[in-house]
C-alpha positions as CSV (number, residue, x, y, z in Angstrom):
1,M,-19.2,56.3,15.8
2,A,-20.7,54.7,18.9
3,A,-23.2,52.8,16.7
4,N,-20.3,51.7,14.4
5,Q,-18.4,50.3,17.4
6,Q,-21.4,48.3,18.6
7,N,-22.0,46.7,15.1
8,P,-19.2,44.7,13.6
9,S,-18.1,45.7,10.2
10,L,-19.4,43.8,7.1
11,S,-15.9,42.5,6.3
12,A,-15.6,41.1,9.9
13,V,-18.9,39.4,9.6
14,I,-17.9,37.9,6.2
15,E,-14.5,36.7,7.6
16,D,-16.3,35.1,10.6
17,L,-18.8,33.4,8.3
18,A,-16.0,32.2,6.0
19,S,-14.1,30.8,9.0
20,K,-17.2,29.0,10.2
21,M,-17.9,27.6,6.8
22,A,-14.3,26.4,6.5
23,I,-14.7,24.5,9.8
24,L,-18.0,23.0,8.7
25,I,-16.6,21.9,5.3
26,A,-13.6,20.3,7.1
27,E,-16.0,18.5,9.4
28,L,-18.2,17.3,6.5
29,K,-15.1,16.1,4.6
30,K,-14.0,14.2,7.8
31,D,-17.5,12.7,8.2
32,H,-17.6,11.8,4.5
33,Q,-14.2,10.1,4.6
34,A,-15.3,8.0,7.5
35,E,-18.4,7.0,5.6
36,L,-16.5,6.2,2.5
37,Q,-14.0,4.1,4.4
38,A,-17.0,2.2,6.0
39,L,-18.5,1.6,2.6
40,R,-15.1,0.5,1.1
41,H,-14.8,-2.0,4.0
42,E,-18.3,-3.3,3.4
43,L,-17.6,-3.6,-0.3
44,R,-14.5,-5.7,0.4
45,E,-16.5,-8.0,2.7
46,L,-19.2,-8.4,0.0
47,R,-16.5,-9.2,-2.6
48,A,-15.1,-11.8,-0.3
49,Q,-18.5,-13.3,0.2
50,M,-19.1,-13.3,-3.5
51,V,-15.9,-15.2,-4.1
52,D,-16.9,-17.7,-1.4
53,V,-20.3,-18.2,-3.0
54,E,-18.7,-18.5,-6.5
55,T,-16.2,-21.1,-5.2
56,A,-19.0,-23.0,-3.4
57,S,-21.1,-23.0,-6.6
58,R,-18.2,-24.3,-8.7
59,L,-17.5,-27.0,-6.1
60,N,-21.2,-28.0,-6.1
61,L,-21.3,-28.0,-9.9
62,A,-18.2,-30.2,-10.0
63,K,-19.7,-32.5,-7.4
64,T,-23.0,-32.7,-9.3
65,W,-21.1,-33.4,-12.6
66,D,-19.1,-36.2,-10.9
67,E,-22.4,-37.7,-9.5
68,L,-24.0,-37.5,-12.9
69,T,-21.0,-39.1,-14.5
70,A,-21.1,-41.9,-11.9
71,V,-24.8,-42.5,-12.5
72,L,-24.3,-42.6,-16.3
73,L,-21.4,-44.9,-16.0
74,A,-23.4,-47.2,-13.7
75,H,-26.3,-47.2,-16.1
76,E,-24.0,-48.0,-19.1
77,A,-22.5,-50.9,-17.1
78,K,-25.9,-52.3,-16.4
79,S,-27.3,-51.9,-19.9
80,P,-26.6,-54.5,-22.6
81,P,-24.3,-53.6,-25.5
82,E,-26.0,-52.0,-28.5
83,G,-27.5,-54.6,-30.7
84,G,-27.5,-57.2,-27.9
85,S,-30.4,-58.7,-26.1
86,P,-32.2,-56.5,-23.5
């Protein structure tokens, strides 16, 4: 009996391990949640940057189109009408 009192029972060891595992799992979930939130925040920032880049690209395209149109109109104004003298 003295040996039995010195060594914890198997069920006590299992309960202790289960308790420790539950604590570790809770800590991992907490760490995982913080990481997920950081990744979500980063994703939101990247989406905002993507929208900014897309908007800038559209504005540049519109500006380029306007410049091209202006050049073509200026060229048409300088050239003689079709069938006319050069």
